[in-house]
N, C-alpha and C positions, 0 to 999 in steps of 0.2 A: 524116502525123504526128499530126494531130488525131484521126483515126479510130482510130489505135492506142491513144492515151491514153484515148479514150472507151470503147473495148472493154475495155481493161485495167481501168479504173475500174469499169465495170459488172460485170465478172467478180468483182472483189474484193468489191464490195457484195453481189452475189448469194451468194457463198460465206459472207460474214459473216452475212447474213440467214438463210441455211440453218443455220449453226451456232447462232445465237441461237434460232431456231425449235426446233431439235432439243433444245437445252438446256432450253427452257421446257416442252416436252412430255414429257420423260423424267423418271423418278423418280430421286431422289438415290441414289447408289451407297452400299450398306452394305458397307464393306470387310471386315467380319467374316463375311459370308456368301459371299464370293468364293472360288472354288477356289484352291488353292495354285498359284503361278506355276511353281515348280520342285518337283516331288513325287518327288525321287530317294529311294527307299527308305522312303517314308512309308506304304506299304501301300495307297495310294489307287489305284483302277483308272483306267486312261487313259480319257479321255472327249473326244468331239468330233473324233475323227480316224478314219481307216480302220482303224487297229489296235484301236479300241474295239469293232468289230463281230465280233471273234473269239469263238468259243464259250468258255464258262467251264469 
């Protein structure tokens, strides 16, 4: 029982440390430069998927 709590605690600490490290190293998100989440009928081309590789 003690080993399970130790392992779970170390795992939670590792994930928290990883999230804090990632947040400290990344640039702040500029939400005005993000692509549209849903681009239905907006005229924007699809990007980031296999359908984006189609010839124009």
